[in-house]
N, C-alpha and C positions, 0 to 999 in steps of 0.2 A: 113617093111619100105615102106610107100606109097609115090611115087613121085607125086607131084602136078603139076609142070610145069618146064620148063627150059628156060634159056636165053642163049645168046652166051657163056657167061663165067660161068654161075651159074646153079645149080640144086636147086629147091625149093622142099622140102619134109617134111613130118611129122617128128617130133622129136621121138626118142626112148630113153629109159632109158640109153642106151649105150652112148648117147650124153652128159651125165652129165659132164664129164671133160671139154668138149668144152663150155658148158653153163657157167660153173664156169669161164673158161678162158676169155670169151668175156664180162662177167659182172664184172670182178675184177678191171680193170682200173677205177680210180675215174672219169676220163673224160667221160666215157661211161654213167654214171648215173647222171651227173651234173644237167641235166634238167628233169629227169624222175620222181623224187620222190621215186626212188627205191634204193637209196644209202644204202648200208649195208644189203640189203635183201638177197643177194646171196654171201656169203663169205666162204662157205664150200661145199664140194662135196655133203653132205646130203641136203643142201639148194637147190643145182641145181637139184638133183633127185626129191625133193619135188615139185619144180616148174614144172618139166616135168610131174610128176605123178598126182598132184592135180589140176593143172591148164590146161596145154596144152592138155594132153591126155583126160581129162574130156571134154574140149571144143570141141575136135574132135568128141567125141561121142554125145555130147549134140546138137551142132550146125552144125556139118559137116565141120567146119573150126576152125582156131585158128592161133596162131603165128606158123610159119613154119621155119624149119632149112634152112639157106642159106649156100650152099656148093659150094666151088670153084671146078669146074670140073677137072682142071688140077692136083690138089693135093688131091682131095676128103676130103678137110678140112672144117669143120663146123666153119664159121667165125661170125655167129650171127643169128638173126631171122628177119623175115618180115612176113607180112600177116595181117589177119583181127582179130578183137576182137569184140564180141557182147558186147558193152558197156552198161550195164544195167542202169547205172546212167543217161544216156541220151536217152535210148531206141533207140539206133542207132548203126551202125557198123563203127568202125574206122579202118584205116590202119596204121600200125606202123612198126618200124624196130629198130634194134640195131645191130651194127657191132663192132668188135674189132678195136681199133684205127689203128692198122697196115694196115687196109684195107680202111681207110678213104681217100677221095680225089681222088679216082680212078673211080668214077661214078658207083660203085657197088650198093650203096643204091638205086639210081634211077633205075638202071637196074633190081634189084630184085623186087622193088615195081611196076615197069611198068609191069613186068611179072605177078605179082599178079593181077593188074588191068585188064590186058588182059584176064587172066584166069577167073576172076569174071564176066566180060562181056559175056564170052562164056558159063560159066558153073554154075554160081551162080544166085540166084534170089534176087539180090540187085538192088535197084533203085539208091541209093545215098550212098556214103562213105565219112566219115569225116577223117581229120587228125588234130592233135594238135601239136603245137610246141611252146616252150617258145620263146617270142619275141627276146630274146638274142641269140637264137640258129639259127644263119643264115644258117648253113649247112642244117638243117632239113627244114627250110623255103624254101631254094633253091630246095630241093628234091620235096617238095609239089608242087611248082609252075612248075617245069619241068614235073611233072606228069599231068599237065593241071588242077590242083586244083585251085580254086579261094577262095580268102579271104571271110570269112563269118562273123566273129565277134571276140571279144576279151573278156577274162574273167580273173579274179584273183584267184589264188590258193596258199594260203600261201604267201610267199614273191615273187613268180613268176607270171608274166603276160603271159598268153598263147594266141596265135592266133589260131583260128579254121578255117580250110579250108574244102572245099567240092568239090566233083566231081559227076556229074550225069552219071550213068553207062548205063541206058536204056532210049531210046527215049520214050517220053510220061510219064516218071516218074516225080516225083515232089520232090522238095527240101523243107523240112519243116524248120521252124524256131526253131532250136535246141538251 
């Protein structure tokens, strides 16, 4: 288990297969996937294991990063994910998160993602990072803006309209029109 970074209340670390029950737990509530396009993707323990094995563990090997486990320090409970994804559809890196609804409204999403941004500035070779949020998802839009991300553009995917946000991580870097 590789610890990536920490914040006052959270530890951010790589997922392991032992986290499958937690991955299933934070993906099960319908509210969690309302705006993600992932509804119904993780409904069994096998689904959760497959996500860890075939997506996250592969991304750690391939890119050196991926979605990481968000762990509450006080209870050692995995409550969701945060971190980066090499989004090949746009040839750029995005930051995202997903938390169980029991942990919404406490500032944990902002805290976790700020820790990731700080980690990226210090340890990753990224100039710019993007975030995507359905325009109806005010919670995620608030997280993006609290991180210092700025509105970039809007696009349609199926029935949902998404806002794209960006943040420049390195001085002298450039923001491309994605």
